[in-house]
Backbone and ligand atoms as CSV (ligand in chain L), in Angstrom:
chain,resi,resn,atom,element,x,y,z
A,1,MET,N,N,14.915,41.393,-6.356
A,1,MET,CA,C,13.994,40.370,-5.845
A,1,MET,C,C,14.512,39.848,-4.517
A,2,GLU,N,N,15.824,39.430,-4.475
A,2,GLU,CA,C,16.359,38.877,-3.242
A,2,GLU,C,C,16.270,39.835,-2.084
A,3,SER,N,N,16.667,41.116,-2.339
A,3,SER,CA,C,16.706,42.059,-1.205
A,3,SER,C,C,15.255,42.417,-0.756
A,4,LYS,N,N,14.342,42.441,-1.721
A,4,LYS,CA,C,12.924,42.696,-1.384
A,4,LYS,C,C,12.365,41.606,-0.449
A,5,ILE,N,N,12.708,40.372,-0.835
A,5,ILE,CA,C,12.240,39.199,0.039
A,5,ILE,C,C,12.900,39.303,1.369
A,6,LYS,N,N,14.195,39.568,1.408
A,6,LYS,CA,C,14.868,39.628,2.715
A,6,LYS,C,C,14.340,40.787,3.603
A,7,GLN,N,N,13.995,41.884,2.928
A,7,GLN,CA,C,13.434,43.017,3.680
A,7,GLN,C,C,12.058,42.685,4.283
A,8,THR,N,N,11.353,41.816,3.565
A,8,THR,CA,C,9.949,41.586,3.962
A,8,THR,C,C,9.791,40.381,4.935
A,9,VAL,N,N,10.609,39.379,4.735
A,9,VAL,CA,C,10.542,38.166,5.665
A,9,VAL,C,C,10.883,38.632,7.073
A,10,ARG,N,N,10.162,38.055,8.026
A,10,ARG,CA,C,10.388,38.472,9.433
A,10,ARG,C,C,11.133,37.315,10.134
A,11,ASP,N,N,12.222,37.617,10.808
A,11,ASP,CA,C,12.972,36.619,11.576
A,11,ASP,C,C,12.376,36.466,12.986
A,12,ILE,N,N,12.005,35.287,13.341
A,12,ILE,CA,C,11.511,35.031,14.687
A,12,ILE,C,C,12.487,34.143,15.434
A,13,SER,N,N,13.147,34.660,16.421
A,13,SER,CA,C,14.169,33.900,17.148
A,13,SER,C,C,13.494,32.886,18.052
A,14,ASP,N,N,14.132,31.716,18.206
A,14,ASP,CA,C,13.694,30.700,19.166
A,14,ASP,C,C,12.291,30.223,18.899
A,15,PHE,N,N,11.917,30.150,17.625
A,15,PHE,CA,C,10.608,29.539,17.255
A,15,PHE,C,C,10.858,28.475,16.170
A,16,PRO,N,N,10.279,27.275,16.262
A,16,PRO,CA,C,9.437,26.773,17.386
A,16,PRO,C,C,10.175,26.203,18.537
A,17,LYS,N,N,11.528,26.265,18.438
A,17,LYS,CA,C,12.385,25.727,19.503
A,17,LYS,C,C,13.534,26.679,19.766
A,18,PRO,N,N,14.100,26.725,20.979
A,18,PRO,CA,C,15.299,27.577,21.210
A,18,PRO,C,C,16.413,27.257,20.156
A,19,GLY,N,N,17.038,28.325,19.687
A,19,GLY,CA,C,18.126,28.144,18.748
A,19,GLY,C,C,17.734,28.280,17.306
A,20,ILE,N,N,16.454,28.069,16.963
A,20,ILE,CA,C,15.956,28.241,15.621
A,20,ILE,C,C,15.556,29.631,15.282
A,21,VAL,N,N,16.099,30.152,14.156
A,21,VAL,CA,C,15.582,31.456,13.708
A,21,VAL,C,C,14.574,31.175,12.598
A,22,PHE,N,N,13.319,31.342,12.874
A,22,PHE,CA,C,12.246,31.005,11.968
A,22,PHE,C,C,12.060,32.125,10.945
A,23,LYS,N,N,12.042,31.826,9.691
A,23,LYS,CA,C,11.784,32.795,8.623
A,23,LYS,C,C,10.332,32.842,8.377
A,24,ASP,N,N,9.668,33.880,8.883
A,24,ASP,CA,C,8.219,34.056,8.739
A,24,ASP,C,C,7.888,34.735,7.428
A,25,ILE,N,N,7.234,34.019,6.535
A,25,ILE,CA,C,6.948,34.615,5.218
A,25,ILE,C,C,5.566,35.257,5.167
A,26,THR,N,N,4.831,35.238,6.233
A,26,THR,CA,C,3.495,35.811,6.230
A,26,THR,C,C,3.487,37.302,5.817
A,27,PRO,N,N,4.517,38.106,6.125
A,27,PRO,CA,C,4.493,39.457,5.595
A,27,PRO,C,C,4.500,39.547,4.086
A,28,ILE,N,N,5.098,38.563,3.446
A,28,ILE,CA,C,5.081,38.549,1.954
A,28,ILE,C,C,3.636,38.455,1.444
A,29,LEU,N,N,2.859,37.597,2.143
A,29,LEU,CA,C,1.460,37.331,1.672
A,29,LEU,C,C,0.592,38.580,1.818
A,30,LYS,N,N,1.019,39.549,2.604
A,30,LYS,CA,C,0.245,40.790,2.786
A,30,LYS,C,C,0.526,41.797,1.681
A,31,ASP,N,N,1.448,41.420,0.751
A,31,ASP,CA,C,1.921,42.286,-0.277
A,31,ASP,C,C,1.597,41.692,-1.676
A,32,PRO,N,N,0.411,41.891,-2.216
A,32,PRO,CA,C,0.039,41.187,-3.446
A,32,PRO,C,C,0.951,41.469,-4.620
A,33,ALA,N,N,1.543,42.630,-4.677
A,33,ALA,CA,C,2.473,42.931,-5.833
A,33,ALA,C,C,3.725,42.069,-5.695
A,34,LEU,N,N,4.181,41.963,-4.458
A,34,LEU,CA,C,5.378,41.143,-4.249
A,34,LEU,C,C,5.063,39.616,-4.515
A,35,CYS,N,N,3.851,39.201,-4.121
A,35,CYS,CA,C,3.469,37.834,-4.398
A,35,CYS,C,C,3.492,37.563,-5.931
A,36,ARG,N,N,2.967,38.487,-6.681
A,36,ARG,CA,C,2.960,38.328,-8.126
A,36,ARG,C,C,4.439,38.283,-8.660
A,37,GLU,N,N,5.269,39.167,-8.120
A,37,GLU,CA,C,6.678,39.137,-8.552
A,37,GLU,C,C,7.349,37.863,-8.234
A,38,ILE,N,N,7.067,37.326,-7.050
A,38,ILE,CA,C,7.631,36.030,-6.670
A,38,ILE,C,C,7.192,34.922,-7.598
A,39,ASN,N,N,5.902,34.892,-7.866
A,39,ASN,CA,C,5.400,33.849,-8.796
A,39,ASN,C,C,6.105,33.940,-10.129
A,40,THR,N,N,6.200,35.137,-10.664
A,40,THR,CA,C,6.877,35.341,-11.971
A,40,THR,C,C,8.289,34.898,-11.908
A,41,ALA,N,N,8.981,35.311,-10.848
A,41,ALA,CA,C,10.423,34.991,-10.739
A,41,ALA,C,C,10.650,33.494,-10.493
A,42,LEU,N,N,9.737,32.802,-9.743
A,42,LEU,CA,C,9.893,31.391,-9.577
A,42,LEU,C,C,9.768,30.658,-10.954
A,43,ALA,N,N,8.772,31.090,-11.705
A,43,ALA,CA,C,8.544,30.458,-12.993
A,43,ALA,C,C,9.672,30.789,-13.956
A,44,ALA,N,N,10.263,32.011,-13.911
A,44,ALA,CA,C,11.343,32.382,-14.785
A,44,ALA,C,C,12.601,31.528,-14.534
A,45,GLN,N,N,12.808,31.203,-13.282
A,45,GLN,CA,C,14.009,30.409,-12.976
A,45,GLN,C,C,13.934,29.012,-13.625
A,46,LEU,N,N,12.681,28.534,-13.868
A,46,LEU,CA,C,12.503,27.191,-14.331
A,46,LEU,C,C,12.448,27.083,-15.822
A,47,LYS,N,N,12.669,28.204,-16.519
A,47,LYS,CA,C,12.603,28.203,-18.008
A,47,LYS,C,C,13.492,27.125,-18.564
A,48,GLY,N,N,12.950,26.286,-19.484
A,48,GLY,CA,C,13.748,25.242,-20.101
A,48,GLY,C,C,13.688,23.916,-19.415
A,49,LEU,N,N,13.151,23.894,-18.168
A,49,LEU,CA,C,13.091,22.595,-17.486
A,49,LEU,C,C,11.797,21.875,-17.975
A,50,GLU,N,N,11.887,20.549,-18.118
A,50,GLU,CA,C,10.671,19.832,-18.478
A,50,GLU,C,C,9.943,19.510,-17.176
A,51,ILE,N,N,8.752,20.044,-16.997
A,51,ILE,CA,C,7.977,19.850,-15.756
A,51,ILE,C,C,6.600,19.360,-16.127
A,52,ASP,N,N,6.205,18.160,-15.608
A,52,ASP,CA,C,4.891,17.647,-15.838
A,52,ASP,C,C,3.930,17.972,-14.687
A,53,VAL,N,N,4.513,18.072,-13.440
A,53,VAL,CA,C,3.719,18.226,-12.207
A,53,VAL,C,C,4.514,19.055,-11.229
A,54,VAL,N,N,3.792,19.927,-10.499
A,54,VAL,CA,C,4.459,20.575,-9.322
A,54,VAL,C,C,3.947,19.884,-8.070
A,55,ALA,N,N,4.824,19.412,-7.247
A,55,ALA,CA,C,4.440,18.790,-5.910
A,55,ALA,C,C,4.834,19.798,-4.843
A,56,GLY,N,N,3.833,20.180,-4.078
A,56,GLY,CA,C,4.070,21.225,-3.016
A,56,GLY,C,C,4.005,20.592,-1.654
A,57,ILE,N,N,4.847,21.023,-0.743
A,57,ILE,CA,C,4.990,20.427,0.590
A,57,ILE,C,C,4.113,21.225,1.610
A,58,GLU,N,N,3.267,20.467,2.347
A,58,GLU,CA,C,2.473,21.138,3.397
A,58,GLU,C,C,3.399,21.773,4.459
A,59,SER,N,N,3.041,22.890,4.972
A,59,SER,CA,C,1.877,23.641,4.517
A,59,SER,C,C,2.331,24.890,3.751
A,60,ARG,N,N,3.508,25.394,3.981
A,60,ARG,CA,C,3.824,26.605,3.240
A,60,ARG,C,C,4.166,26.393,1.780
A,61,GLY,N,N,4.342,25.149,1.350
A,61,GLY,CA,C,4.496,24.872,-0.029
A,61,GLY,C,C,3.238,24.995,-0.785
A,62,PHE,N,N,2.091,25.134,-0.024
A,62,PHE,CA,C,0.748,25.302,-0.646
A,62,PHE,C,C,0.463,26.767,-0.949
A,63,LEU,N,N,1.326,27.670,-0.460
A,63,LEU,CA,C,0.991,29.108,-0.648
A,63,LEU,C,C,1.362,29.539,-2.061
A,64,PHE,N,N,2.519,29.163,-2.581
A,64,PHE,CA,C,2.932,29.585,-3.916
A,64,PHE,C,C,2.934,28.428,-4.901
A,65,GLY,N,N,2.918,27.174,-4.399
A,65,GLY,CA,C,2.961,26.016,-5.294
A,65,GLY,C,C,1.829,25.939,-6.296
A,66,PRO,N,N,0.550,26.112,-5.853
A,66,PRO,CA,C,-0.561,26.067,-6.864
A,66,PRO,C,C,-0.462,27.224,-7.887
A,67,SER,N,N,-0.087,28.427,-7.497
A,67,SER,CA,C,-0.033,29.532,-8.442
A,67,SER,C,C,1.132,29.321,-9.433
A,68,LEU,N,N,2.254,28.736,-8.893
A,68,LEU,CA,C,3.380,28.413,-9.758
A,68,LEU,C,C,2.952,27.369,-10.767
A,69,ALA,N,N,2.222,26.305,-10.330
A,69,ALA,CA,C,1.768,25.263,-11.260
A,69,ALA,C,C,0.850,25.869,-12.337
A,70,GLN,N,N,-0.006,26.811,-11.904
A,70,GLN,CA,C,-0.910,27.417,-12.869
A,70,GLN,C,C,-0.136,28.248,-13.919
A,71,LEU,N,N,0.914,28.924,-13.452
A,71,LEU,CA,C,1.723,29.677,-14.425
A,71,LEU,C,C,2.419,28.767,-15.412
A,72,LEU,N,N,2.848,27.569,-14.933
A,72,LEU,CA,C,3.539,26.622,-15.741
A,72,LEU,C,C,2.608,25.743,-16.530
A,73,ASN,N,N,1.298,25.911,-16.201
A,73,ASN,CA,C,0.166,25.178,-16.870
A,73,ASN,C,C,0.304,23.650,-16.666
A,74,VAL,N,N,0.641,23.247,-15.468
A,74,VAL,CA,C,0.793,21.843,-15.127
A,74,VAL,C,C,-0.022,21.601,-13.834
A,75,PRO,N,N,-0.316,20.325,-13.517
A,75,PRO,CA,C,-1.088,20.025,-12.290
A,75,PRO,C,C,-0.248,20.332,-11.022
A,76,PHE,N,N,-0.941,20.611,-9.958
A,76,PHE,CA,C,-0.360,20.733,-8.597
A,76,PHE,C,C,-0.787,19.539,-7.787
A,77,VAL,N,N,0.139,18.894,-7.078
A,77,VAL,CA,C,-0.251,17.857,-6.166
A,77,VAL,C,C,0.348,18.121,-4.779
A,78,PRO,N,N,-0.537,17.848,-3.707
A,78,PRO,CA,C,-0.108,18.131,-2.357
A,78,PRO,C,C,0.680,16.943,-1.760
A,79,VAL,N,N,1.765,17.254,-1.073
A,79,VAL,CA,C,2.430,16.282,-0.195
A,79,VAL,C,C,2.150,16.753,1.242
A,80,ARG,N,N,1.455,15.902,2.029
A,80,ARG,CA,C,0.906,16.343,3.287
A,80,ARG,C,C,1.428,15.539,4.482
A,81,LYS,N,N,1.248,16.112,5.688
A,81,LYS,CA,C,1.552,15.383,6.892
A,81,LYS,C,C,0.681,14.157,6.974
A,82,ALA,N,N,1.180,13.122,7.738
A,82,ALA,CA,C,0.455,11.879,7.750
A,82,ALA,C,C,-0.975,12.068,8.304
A,83,GLY,N,N,-1.898,11.360,7.662
A,83,GLY,CA,C,-3.261,11.342,8.206
A,83,GLY,C,C,-4.175,12.431,7.651
A,84,LYS,N,N,-3.674,13.279,6.758
A,84,LYS,CA,C,-4.526,14.356,6.242
A,84,LYS,C,C,-5.181,14.043,4.897
A,85,LEU,N,N,-4.553,13.183,4.060
A,85,LEU,CA,C,-5.074,13.002,2.742
A,85,LEU,C,C,-6.115,11.844,2.746
A,86,PRO,N,N,-7.247,12.067,2.064
A,86,PRO,CA,C,-8.387,11.153,2.218
A,86,PRO,C,C,-8.289,9.793,1.453
A,87,TYR,N,N,-7.596,9.827,0.326
A,87,TYR,CA,C,-7.558,8.664,-0.589
A,87,TYR,C,C,-6.380,7.744,-0.128
A,88,THR,N,N,-6.119,6.689,-0.846
A,88,THR,CA,C,-5.018,5.741,-0.479
A,88,THR,C,C,-3.712,6.474,-0.643
A,89,THR,N,N,-2.841,6.331,0.318
A,89,THR,CA,C,-1.595,7.109,0.321
A,89,THR,C,C,-0.354,6.190,0.404
A,90,ILE,N,N,0.803,6.761,0.050
A,90,ILE,CA,C,2.104,6.174,0.444
A,90,ILE,C,C,2.756,7.142,1.316
A,91,ARG,N,N,3.645,6.633,2.260
A,91,ARG,CA,C,4.243,7.517,3.271
A,91,ARG,C,C,5.765,7.383,3.395
A,92,GLN,N,N,6.333,8.417,3.996
A,92,GLN,CA,C,7.804,8.435,4.198
A,92,GLN,C,C,8.066,9.257,5.477
A,93,SER,N,N,8.951,8.707,6.352
A,93,SER,CA,C,9.355,9.491,7.537
A,93,SER,C,C,10.656,10.199,7.307
A,94,TYR,N,N,10.931,11.268,8.036
A,94,TYR,CA,C,12.159,12.075,7.824
A,94,TYR,C,C,12.419,12.935,9.018
A,95,ASP,N,N,13.662,13.448,9.106
A,95,ASP,CA,C,14.082,14.352,10.222
A,95,ASP,C,C,13.949,15.802,9.742
A,96,LEU,N,N,13.556,16.673,10.659
A,96,LEU,CA,C,13.455,18.097,10.349
A,96,LEU,C,C,14.633,18.832,11.051
A,97,GLU,N,N,14.778,20.118,10.728
A,97,GLU,CA,C,15.711,20.970,11.463
A,97,GLU,C,C,15.285,20.947,12.940
A,98,TYR,N,N,13.979,20.835,13.197
A,98,TYR,CA,C,13.528,20.729,14.569
A,98,TYR,C,C,12.491,19.583,14.632
A,99,GLY,N,N,12.933,18.391,15.040
A,99,GLY,CA,C,12.026,17.272,15.221
A,99,GLY,C,C,12.023,16.304,14.048
A,100,SER,N,N,10.964,15.456,14.003
A,100,SER,CA,C,10.792,14.556,12.900
A,100,SER,C,C,9.336,14.452,12.495
A,101,ALA,N,N,9.058,13.887,11.332
A,101,ALA,CA,C,7.668,13.893,10.796
A,101,ALA,C,C,7.523,12.811,9.727
A,102,THR,N,N,6.285,12.541,9.405
A,102,THR,CA,C,5.973,11.630,8.320
A,102,THR,C,C,5.074,12.338,7.280
A,103,ILE,N,N,5.450,12.203,6.012
A,103,ILE,CA,C,4.631,12.869,4.944
A,103,ILE,C,C,4.027,11.758,4.031
A,104,GLU,N,N,2.963,12.196,3.387
A,104,GLU,CA,C,2.271,11.277,2.491
A,104,GLU,C,C,1.852,11.968,1.211
A,105,CYS,N,N,1.647,11.134,0.183
A,105,CYS,CA,C,0.905,11.657,-1.005
A,105,CYS,C,C,-0.040,10.590,-1.476
A,106,HIS,N,N,-1.021,10.995,-2.291
A,106,HIS,CA,C,-1.952,10.018,-2.823
A,106,HIS,C,C,-1.191,9.105,-3.770
A,107,LYS,N,N,-1.638,7.858,-3.845
A,107,LYS,CA,C,-0.956,6.883,-4.668
A,107,LYS,C,C,-1.020,7.236,-6.178
A,108,ASP,N,N,-1.996,8.060,-6.525
A,108,ASP,CA,C,-2.109,8.473,-7.918
A,108,ASP,C,C,-1.715,9.940,-8.138
A,109,ALA,N,N,-0.944,10.464,-7.181
A,109,ALA,CA,C,-0.540,11.892,-7.262
A,109,ALA,C,C,0.247,12.153,-8.533
A,110,VAL,N,N,1.152,11.287,-8.836
A,110,VAL,CA,C,1.980,11.427,-10.070
A,110,VAL,C,C,1.921,10.070,-10.813
A,111,LEU,N,N,2.219,10.114,-12.085
A,111,LEU,CA,C,2.227,8.943,-12.913
A,111,LEU,C,C,3.652,8.482,-13.213
A,112,ARG,N,N,3.807,7.178,-13.402
A,112,ARG,CA,C,5.145,6.647,-13.792
A,112,ARG,C,C,5.674,7.400,-14.980
A,113,GLY,N,N,6.952,7.801,-14.878
A,113,GLY,CA,C,7.628,8.525,-16.005
A,113,GLY,C,C,7.459,10.021,-15.963
A,114,GLN,N,N,6.583,10.570,-15.112
A,114,GLN,CA,C,6.399,11.990,-15.085
A,114,GLN,C,C,7.594,12.716,-14.434
A,115,LYS,N,N,7.830,13.922,-14.881
A,115,LYS,CA,C,8.953,14.755,-14.344
A,115,LYS,C,C,8.320,15.779,-13.365
A,116,VAL,N,N,8.780,15.659,-12.125
A,116,VAL,CA,C,8.168,16.413,-11.031
A,116,VAL,C,C,9.040,17.548,-10.499
A,117,LEU,N,N,8.499,18.731,-10.409
A,117,LEU,CA,C,9.191,19.828,-9.727
A,117,LEU,C,C,8.657,19.839,-8.295
A,118,VAL,N,N,9.568,19.821,-7.313
A,118,VAL,CA,C,9.191,19.865,-5.915
A,118,VAL,C,C,9.328,21.313,-5.415
A,119,HIS,N,N,8.275,21.826,-4.793
A,119,HIS,CA,C,8.305,23.247,-4.328
A,119,HIS,C,C,7.995,23.276,-2.840
A,120,ASP,N,N,8.774,24.111,-2.131
A,120,ASP,CA,C,8.450,24.468,-0.775
A,120,ASP,C,C,8.879,25.902,-0.517
A,121,ASP,N,N,8.394,26.479,0.584
A,121,ASP,CA,C,8.745,27.882,0.825
A,121,ASP,C,C,10.230,28.013,1.137
A,122,LEU,N,N,10.716,27.043,1.900
A,122,LEU,CA,C,12.098,27.209,2.411
A,122,LEU,C,C,12.841,25.857,2.433
A,123,LEU,N,N,14.123,25.891,2.010
A,123,LEU,CA,C,15.013,24.785,2.175
A,123,LEU,C,C,15.873,24.951,3.370
A,124,ALA,N,N,15.765,24.002,4.298
A,124,ALA,CA,C,16.611,24.061,5.499
A,124,ALA,C,C,17.629,22.935,5.378
A,125,THR,N,N,17.436,21.803,6.174
A,125,THR,CA,C,18.345,20.715,6.034
A,125,THR,C,C,18.110,19.882,4.742
A,126,GLY,N,N,16.951,20.043,4.162
A,126,GLY,CA,C,16.613,19.228,2.970
A,126,GLY,C,C,15.865,17.989,3.287
A,127,GLY,N,N,15.700,17.634,4.553
A,127,GLY,CA,C,15.045,16.381,4.948
A,127,GLY,C,C,13.647,16.230,4.396
A,128,THR,N,N,12.945,17.331,4.376
A,128,THR,CA,C,11.504,17.292,3.937
A,128,THR,C,C,11.445,16.970,2.413
A,129,VAL,N,N,12.234,17.701,1.657
A,129,VAL,CA,C,12.128,17.522,0.217
A,129,VAL,C,C,12.789,16.220,-0.173
A,130,VAL,N,N,13.772,15.734,0.556
A,130,VAL,CA,C,14.370,14.419,0.256
A,130,VAL,C,C,13.254,13.352,0.438
A,131,ALA,N,N,12.504,13.422,1.555
A,131,ALA,CA,C,11.404,12.523,1.828
A,131,ALA,C,C,10.358,12.603,0.703
A,132,ALA,N,N,10.034,13.830,0.281
A,132,ALA,CA,C,9.083,14.019,-0.793
A,132,ALA,C,C,9.531,13.431,-2.057
A,133,SER,N,N,10.836,13.534,-2.292
A,133,SER,CA,C,11.479,12.995,-3.548
A,133,SER,C,C,11.354,11.514,-3.521
A,134,GLU,N,N,11.587,10.874,-2.372
A,134,GLU,CA,C,11.501,9.446,-2.259
A,134,GLU,C,C,10.056,8.969,-2.513
A,135,LEU,N,N,9.090,9.706,-2.032
A,135,LEU,CA,C,7.675,9.400,-2.246
A,135,LEU,C,C,7.391,9.369,-3.782
A,136,ILE,N,N,7.820,10.455,-4.398
A,136,ILE,CA,C,7.547,10.653,-5.822
A,136,ILE,C,C,8.201,9.526,-6.651
A,137,MET,N,N,9.435,9.186,-6.215
A,137,MET,CA,C,10.135,8.147,-6.965
A,137,MET,C,C,9.529,6.760,-6.738
A,138,GLN,N,N,8.946,6.547,-5.541
A,138,GLN,CA,C,8.258,5.262,-5.276
A,138,GLN,C,C,7.125,5.052,-6.275
A,139,LEU,N,N,6.592,6.168,-6.767
A,139,LEU,CA,C,5.458,6.078,-7.759
A,139,LEU,C,C,5.957,5.974,-9.190
A,140,GLY,N,N,7.309,5.914,-9.364
A,140,GLY,CA,C,7.872,5.765,-10.712
A,140,GLY,C,C,8.121,7.068,-11.466
A,141,ALA,N,N,7.904,8.148,-10.804
A,141,ALA,CA,C,8.230,9.478,-11.439
A,141,ALA,C,C,9.636,9.882,-11.115
A,142,SER,N,N,10.122,10.956,-11.771
A,142,SER,CA,C,11.467,11.420,-11.465
A,142,SER,C,C,11.431,12.888,-11.028
A,143,ILE,N,N,12.491,13.311,-10.394
A,143,ILE,CA,C,12.622,14.701,-9.881
A,143,ILE,C,C,13.350,15.523,-10.942
A,144,THR,N,N,12.640,16.496,-11.446
A,144,THR,CA,C,13.269,17.368,-12.508
A,144,THR,C,C,13.931,18.601,-11.874
A,145,GLY,N,N,13.558,18.922,-10.628
A,145,GLY,CA,C,14.120,20.067,-9.983
A,145,GLY,C,C,13.451,20.437,-8.697
A,146,TYR,N,N,14.006,21.470,-8.063
A,146,TYR,CA,C,13.516,21.973,-6.763
A,146,TYR,C,C,13.375,23.483,-6.864
A,147,SER,N,N,12.277,24.024,-6.259
A,147,SER,CA,C,12.077,25.463,-6.325
A,147,SER,C,C,11.660,25.888,-4.884
A,148,PHE,N,N,12.428,26.877,-4.331
A,148,PHE,CA,C,12.159,27.399,-3.051
A,148,PHE,C,C,12.129,28.921,-3.124
A,149,ILE,N,N,11.427,29.532,-2.219
A,149,ILE,CA,C,11.548,31.011,-2.131
A,149,ILE,C,C,12.871,31.320,-1.377
A,150,ILE,N,N,13.115,30.575,-0.282
A,150,ILE,CA,C,14.290,30.886,0.551
A,150,ILE,C,C,15.091,29.582,0.726
A,151,ALA,N,N,16.426,29.723,0.685
A,151,ALA,CA,C,17.316,28.584,0.987
A,151,ALA,C,C,18.273,28.961,2.128
A,152,LEU,N,N,18.273,28.174,3.189
A,152,LEU,CA,C,19.242,28.405,4.287
A,152,LEU,C,C,20.472,27.578,3.934
A,153,ASP,N,N,21.369,28.165,3.106
A,153,ASP,CA,C,22.478,27.401,2.536
A,153,ASP,C,C,23.444,26.887,3.620
A,154,PHE,N,N,23.522,27.579,4.722
A,154,PHE,CA,C,24.474,27.135,5.772
A,154,PHE,C,C,24.089,25.816,6.401
A,155,LEU,N,N,22.853,25.353,6.086
A,155,LEU,CA,C,22.453,24.080,6.635
A,155,LEU,C,C,22.747,22.909,5.683
A,156,GLY,N,N,23.265,23.179,4.514
A,156,GLY,CA,C,23.725,22.105,3.619
A,156,GLY,C,C,22.670,21.331,2.846
A,157,GLY,N,N,21.473,21.888,2.803
A,157,GLY,CA,C,20.338,21.135,2.107
A,157,GLY,C,C,20.638,20.901,0.656
A,158,ARG,N,N,21.269,21.903,0.019
A,158,ARG,CA,C,21.559,21.754,-1.453
A,158,ARG,C,C,22.365,20.505,-1.709
A,159,ASP,N,N,23.364,20.238,-0.867
A,159,ASP,CA,C,24.184,19.049,-1.126
A,159,ASP,C,C,23.355,17.748,-1.076
A,160,ARG,N,N,22.411,17.721,-0.148
A,160,ARG,CA,C,21.600,16.466,-0.024
A,160,ARG,C,C,20.681,16.312,-1.238
A,161,LEU,N,N,20.261,17.430,-1.840
A,161,LEU,CA,C,19.343,17.327,-2.956
A,161,LEU,C,C,20.016,16.954,-4.263
A,162,LYS,N,N,21.306,17.264,-4.372
A,162,LYS,CA,C,22.008,17.018,-5.611
A,162,LYS,C,C,21.968,15.576,-6.082
A,163,ALA,N,N,21.804,14.663,-5.126
A,163,ALA,CA,C,21.705,13.249,-5.491
A,163,ALA,C,C,20.401,13.001,-6.350
A,164,TYR,N,N,19.425,13.868,-6.187
A,164,TYR,CA,C,18.134,13.684,-6.905
A,164,TYR,C,C,18.046,14.511,-8.122
A,165,SER,N,N,18.478,15.801,-8.015
A,165,SER,CA,C,18.513,16.660,-9.193
A,165,SER,C,C,19.467,17.856,-8.902
A,166,GLY,N,N,20.172,18.222,-9.902
A,166,GLY,CA,C,21.070,19.388,-9.767
A,166,GLY,C,C,20.341,20.713,-9.958
A,167,ASN,N,N,19.080,20.640,-10.367
A,167,ASN,CA,C,18.307,21.888,-10.661
A,167,ASN,C,C,17.649,22.351,-9.395
A,168,ILE,N,N,18.420,23.153,-8.614
A,168,ILE,CA,C,17.943,23.603,-7.317
A,168,ILE,C,C,17.879,25.114,-7.348
A,169,PHE,N,N,16.673,25.671,-7.273
A,169,PHE,CA,C,16.504,27.132,-7.418
A,169,PHE,C,C,15.906,27.733,-6.162
A,170,SER,N,N,16.386,28.961,-5.830
A,170,SER,CA,C,15.762,29.735,-4.768
A,170,SER,C,C,15.880,31.189,-5.143
A,171,LEU,N,N,15.005,31.969,-4.548
A,171,LEU,CA,C,15.011,33.428,-4.845
A,171,LEU,C,C,15.861,34.211,-3.847
A,172,ALA,N,N,16.005,33.687,-2.632
A,172,ALA,CA,C,16.816,34.413,-1.617
A,172,ALA,C,C,17.567,33.349,-0.826
A,173,SER,N,N,18.829,33.547,-0.610
A,173,SER,CA,C,19.597,32.597,0.178
A,173,SER,C,C,20.309,33.249,1.333
A,174,TYR,N,N,20.520,32.474,2.394
A,174,TYR,CA,C,21.215,32.982,3.600
A,174,TYR,C,C,22.384,32.086,3.891
L,1,LIG,P1,P,14.046,20.869,6.095
L,1,LIG,O1,O,13.399,19.538,5.933
L,1,LIG,O2,O,15.048,20.880,7.255
L,1,LIG,O3,O,14.643,21.373,4.831
L,1,LIG,O4,O,12.959,21.875,6.592
L,1,LIG,C1,C,12.156,22.476,5.660
L,1,LIG,C2,C,10.689,22.612,6.139
L,1,LIG,O5,O,10.643,23.140,7.457
L,1,LIG,C3,C,10.008,23.617,5.293
L,1,LIG,O6,O,8.688,23.162,5.072
L,1,LIG,C4,C,10.054,24.900,6.067
L,1,LIG,O7,O,8.817,25.562,5.935
L,1,LIG,C5,C,10.280,24.455,7.502
L,1,LIG,N1,N,11.450,25.201,8.152
L,1,LIG,C6,C,12.590,24.623,8.577
L,1,LIG,N2,N,13.435,25.490,9.107
L,1,LIG,C7,C,12.772,26.658,9.022
L,1,LIG,C8,C,13.097,28.054,9.363
L,1,LIG,N3,N,14.292,28.314,9.953
L,1,LIG,N4,N,12.239,29.006,9.111
L,1,LIG,C9,C,11.051,28.739,8.512
L,1,LIG,N5,N,10.655,27.473,8.100
L,1,LIG,C10,C,11.522,26.493,8.382
């Protein structure tokens, strides 16, 4: 699985800023069999975890997050960039590997006491999922784990996430 993902992902140097090697996962999406394998592998890694909701991060967390939630038979909720969600939201600002941003979720995205799995395509510095975790916790829910397709371990994101949950899964790491 890991070598298949690494063979398929395309490295784009200096995107969106000089010095960043962007992991382009769009070639994965052109391979439906690989997409199915990824969905199955993501769900398999989570066996035994109590998950009430999958929260996916805009925008690439929306590619596999909904299908993962369907496989787990739980709701999917979107965490989006500021200004995109139509209903009443709560928000959190954070730093990215390149720049900074604000994310939001609907105030009723998760319920008090629910166990939430946070999913994104890629873990870099961890800033995005830490901000998403803070949002979810503001609503009284807890973080049961994290699921990524790719983790850039040299950026130390895993260490930042451990404060929220030790259940940090990825299918390919660099
Ligand atoms: P971070 O908050 O630093 O963990 O950044 C994670 C978010 O930014 C994810 O939503 C990724 O899609 C995106 N991202 C950050 N760095 C990269 C990269 N080198 N290649 C592809 N996506 C990235």
